[in-house]
C-alpha positions in Angstrom: 3.4 4.2 19.1 -0.1 4.3 20.5 -2.0 1.2 21.2 -5.2 0.6 19.3 -8.0 1.9 21.5 -11.2 0.3 22.6 -13.1 1.5 19.6 -11.1 -0.9 17.4 -12.0 -3.9 19.6 -15.6 -2.9 19.6 -15.9 -2.4 15.9 -17.6 -5.0 13.6 -14.7 -5.9 11.4 -12.3 -8.4 10.2 -8.7 -7.9 11.3 -6.1 -9.5 9.1 -2.4 -10.2 9.6 0.5 -11.7 7.7 -1.0 -14.4 5.4 -4.2 -12.4 4.9 -6.5 -14.8 6.8 -9.0 -13.4 9.3 -7.8 -13.4 12.9 -11.2 -12.4 14.2 -14.5 -11.7 12.7 -17.4 -10.0 14.5 -20.5 -9.8 12.3 -23.2 -7.2 12.5 -26.7 -8.3 11.7 -28.4 -7.1 8.6 -25.3 -5.4 7.3 -25.6 -4.6 3.6 -22.3 -2.7 3.0 -18.9 -4.1 3.5 -15.8 -1.9 3.3 -12.2 -3.0 3.3 -9.7 -0.6 4.9 -6.2 -1.5 3.9 -3.3 0.3 5.6 0.3 0.3 4.5 1.4 0.1 8.2 1.0 1.8 11.5 4.5 3.1 11.7 3.2 6.7 11.5 1.2 7.9 14.5 -1.6 9.4 12.5 -2.9 6.2 11.1 -4.3 5.0 14.5 -6.4 8.2 14.8 -7.7 7.8 11.3 -8.5 4.1 11.7 -10.7 4.8 14.7 -12.4 7.8 13.0 -13.1 5.9 9.8 -14.5 2.8 11.6 -16.7 5.0 13.9 -18.2 6.9 11.0 -18.7 3.8 8.8 -20.5 1.9 11.6 -22.7 4.9 12.2 -23.7 4.7 8.5 -24.4 1.0 8.8 -21.3 -0.5 7.2 -19.1 -3.3 8.3 -15.3 -2.6 8.1 -12.6 -5.1 7.4 -9.3 -3.6 8.7 -5.9 -4.8 7.4 -2.3 -3.8 8.1 0.4 -4.8 5.7 3.3 -3.8 8.0 4.9 -2.0 5.1 5.2 -5.1 2.9 3.8 -4.9 -0.6 3.4 -8.6 -0.9 1.3 -8.8 2.3 -0.9 -5.9 1.1 -1.4 -7.7 -2.2 -2.5 -10.9 -0.4 -4.9 -8.8 1.8 -6.4 -7.1 -1.2 -6.9 -10.5 -2.8 -8.8 -11.6 0.4 -11.0 -8.5 0.2 -11.8 -9.3 -3.4 -12.7 -12.9 -2.4 -14.9 -11.5 0.4 -16.7 -9.4 -2.2 -16.5 -6.2 -0.3 -18.3 -3.3 -1.8 -15.5 -0.8 -1.5 -11.7 -1.0 -0.8 -10.2 2.0 0.8 -6.5 1.7 0.2 -3.4 3.4 1.9 -1.0 2.0 -0.7 2.5 0.7 0.2 3.6 1.2 -3.4 2.1 3.6 -6.0 2.8 1.3 -8.9 2.9 -2.3 -7.6 -0.7 -2.4 -6.5 -2.1 -1.2 -9.8 -3.0 -4.7 -11.2 -4.9 -5.6 -8.1 -6.8 -2.4 -8.1 -7.9 -3.0 -11.7 -8.8 -6.6 -10.7 -11.0 -5.3 -7.9 -12.7 -2.8 -10.2 -13.3 -5.4 -12.9 -15.2 -7.4 -10.3 -17.4 -4.4 -9.5 -15.6 -3.3 -6.3 -15.2 0.4 -5.9 -11.7 1.6 -4.9 -10.7 4.8 -3.0 -7.1 5.8 -2.9 -6.7 7.2 0.6 -4.0 9.8 1.1 -1.7 8.1 -1.5 -2.5 7.9 -5.1 -2.2 4.5 -7.0 -0.7 5.2 -10.4 -2.4 4.3 -13.7 -5.2 2.4 -11.8 -8.3 4.6 -12.5 -9.5 4.4 -8.9 -13.0 5.7 -8.3 -11.8 8.5 -5.9 -8.6 9.9 -4.5 -8.9 11.7 -1.2 -6.0 13.4 0.5 -4.6 16.7 1.5 -3.2 19.3 -1.0 0.3 17.9 -1.2 1.6 20.6 -3.4 0.6 23.1 -0.7 2.4 21.0 1.9 5.6 21.1 -0.1 5.2 24.9 -0.5 4.7 25.4 3.2 7.7 23.3 4.1 10.0 25.2 1.7 8.6 28.6 2.6 9.4 28.1 6.3 13.0 27.2 5.3 13.3 30.3 3.2 12.1 32.4 6.1 14.5 31.0 8.6 17.6 30.0 6.6 20.0 32.6 5.1 19.4 33.1 1.3 22.7 31.5 0.6 22.3 28.8 3.2 22.7 25.1 2.9 20.2 22.4 3.7 19.6 18.7 3.4 16.3 16.8 2.8 15.2 13.5 4.4 12.2 12.5 2.2 9.7 9.8 2.8 9.3 6.5 1.1 10.2 6.6 -2.6 7.2 4.4 -3.4 4.8 6.9 -2.0 3.5 9.1 -4.8 2.9 12.0 -2.3 6.7 12.2 -1.7 7.3 13.0 -5.4 4.5 15.7 -5.4 5.8 17.3 -2.2 9.4 17.2 -3.4 8.6 18.9 -6.7 6.7 21.6 -4.8 9.6 22.2 -2.5 12.0 22.7 -5.3 9.6 25.1 -7.1 10.0 27.4 -4.0 13.7 26.8 -3.3 14.7 27.3 -7.0 13.7 30.9 -6.6 16.3 31.4 -3.9 20.0 30.8 -3.5 19.5 28.1 -0.8 21.4 24.9 -1.8 20.2 21.4 -1.2 23.5 19.6 -0.5 22.1 16.2 0.2 18.8 14.3 -0.3 17.9 10.9 1.1 14.8 8.7 1.2 13.4 6.7 4.1 12.3 3.4 2.7 8.9 2.4 4.2 9.1 5.7 6.2 11.6 4.2 8.7 12.5 7.0 11.0 15.9 5.7 11.8 17.0 6.7 8.4 16.9 10.4 9.4 19.0 9.8 12.4 21.7 8.0 10.4 21.7 10.5 7.5 21.9 13.6 9.7 24.5 12.1 12.0 26.7 11.1 9.0 26.3 14.5 7.4 27.2 16.5 10.5 30.1 14.2 11.3 31.5 14.4 7.7 30.6 18.0 6.8 29.7 20.0 9.9 26.7 22.0 10.7 24.0 22.9 8.2 21.3 25.6 8.1 18.2 23.5 7.7 16.6 20.1 7.3 13.4 19.4 5.4 11.9 16.1 6.7 9.1 14.1 5.0 7.2 13.8 8.3 7.4 14.5 12.0 8.8 11.0 12.8 11.8 11.8 10.5 12.1 15.3 12.0 12.2 13.8 15.5 15.2 11.6 14.6 16.9 14.5 12.8 16.6 16.6 16.0 17.9 13.7 18.1 20.9 13.4 15.8 21.5 17.2 16.0 21.3 17.1 19.8 24.2 14.7 19.9 26.3 17.5 18.3 24.7 20.2 20.5 23.0 21.6 17.4 19.3 21.1 18.4 17.5 24.4 18.1 20.4 25.8 16.0 19.2 24.2 12.8 15.8 24.9 11.1 14.0 21.5 11.1 10.5 21.2 9.4 8.1 18.2 9.1 4.4 17.4 8.8 1.6 15.6 10.6 1.5 17.7 13.8 2.4 14.6 15.9 2.4 15.3 19.7 6.2 15.0 20.0 6.6 17.4 17.1 4.3 20.0 18.7 6.4 19.6 21.9 9.6 20.2 20.0 8.1 23.3 18.4 7.2 25.0 21.7 10.6 23.9 23.0 12.4 25.4 20.0 14.1 22.4 18.4 11.7 22.1 15.5 10.6 25.2 13.5 7.2 24.0 12.2 4.9 21.2 11.4 1.9 20.9 9.1 -1.5 20.2 10.6 -3.7 18.0 8.5 -7.1 17.3 10.0 -6.9 13.6 9.6 -10.0 12.9 11.6 -12.0 15.0 9.1 -10.2 13.2 6.3 -11.1 9.7 7.7 -14.7 10.5 8.4 -15.2 12.1 4.9 -13.6 9.0 3.3 -16.0 6.7 5.2 -19.0 8.8 4.1 -17.8 8.7 0.5 -17.1 4.9 0.7 -20.7 4.3 1.8 -21.9 6.6 -1.0 -20.0 4.7 -3.6 -21.2 1.4 -2.1 -24.7 2.6 -2.7 -23.8 3.4 -6.3 -24.6 7.0 -5.7 -22.6 9.8 -7.4 -19.7 11.5 -5.6 -19.3 15.2 -6.3 -15.7 16.6 -6.6 -14.5 20.0 -7.7 -11.2 18.8 -9.2 -9.4 15.9 -10.7 -5.9 14.6 -10.6 -4.1 12.6 -13.3 -2.8 9.2 -12.1 -0.5 8.8 -15.2 -3.3 7.5 -17.4 -6.6 8.7 -16.1 -8.1 11.8 -14.6 -9.3 10.8 -11.1 -12.0 12.5 -9.0 -10.1 14.2 -6.3 -11.0 15.6 -2.8 -8.2 17.7 -1.4 -8.3 19.0 2.2 -6.3 22.1 3.2 -3.1 21.7 5.3 -2.2 24.4 7.9 1.3 25.5 8.9 1.9 25.3 12.6 4.6 27.2 14.5 5.1 28.3 18.1 3.0 31.4 17.3 -0.2 29.6 16.3 0.2 26.4 18.2 -2.5 27.2 20.7 -5.0 28.4 18.1 -4.7 25.5 15.7 -3.7 22.5 17.7 -5.0 23.1 21.2 -8.1 25.2 20.6 -8.9 22.8 17.7 -8.8 19.9 20.1 -6.1 17.9 18.3 -3.8 17.7 21.3 -4.3 18.8 24.9 -2.4 21.9 26.2 -0.9 20.0 29.1 0.5 17.4 26.7 1.9 19.9 24.2 3.6 22.0 27.0 4.5 19.0 29.2 8.2 19.4 28.9 8.0 23.2 29.3 6.1 22.8 32.5 8.8 20.4 33.8 11.3 23.2 33.3 9.4 25.7 35.3 
């Protein structure tokens, strides 16, 4: 896990922990816009990158950002949202721990005139002001299509999905099965990683191989889970023999792809997502209209929706997408390959 960089320490923000009280507050002068940025946790590598990008863009636009980390605990995130409401922030940008549990607090914030952006994860039945994420249906399709390309048509696979309280997991899973149902590939086992705990993948894959033997493919909810799946396969000398797919284009995943132990990942330009979210948060804080080309139904309401396009990354287009795009350095991606030369 990466450490929070200097940009975080330099930002004008309020960092909250545990009980929801401010650990440190550094105030900007003449700040008129206050934004609460509430993260589920920092278990996944990408959130650090997005945090820094969001804060940088928000500050550039003259806003003060209150950053919070719930460490995967719904109750803690509820306390922190209550704090943001009490602080009378203009906008709450929320990476929800639970798609359903936070609905009452989102409605409470909106009733008090606070705009709410659901960031990357939709909050159900809450009528948020905006949902910004990636095209999760497309993500599911890309994961499944890679499996259909590399696994025999009558092959057997297992799925290690993400947290069951993350609405994206359901969307992606449905899209995966829309593709797989057109083939003879069988999903023999499916598990969920509560709070996106990566160790679940290691345990599930180890148990499956020990009890049932080798499989043809593993669809993982993200690259953290894919890494643990590959680690489990390596213990049975199966790494590189099984098609493993994930998403997020984590550095370790990119390294596994060029080494041949992971088939693909999905690149999501999270820096662009975070900066766009910051711009939209400031726009909403100014009570200016936000233009979107589509909506998404949260169960009760049609929500304005910004969907960025995900990109499939394999060994063949790694340099073009990841390295030339500046997401990771070439020497980092190929680090382990250079060691073998």
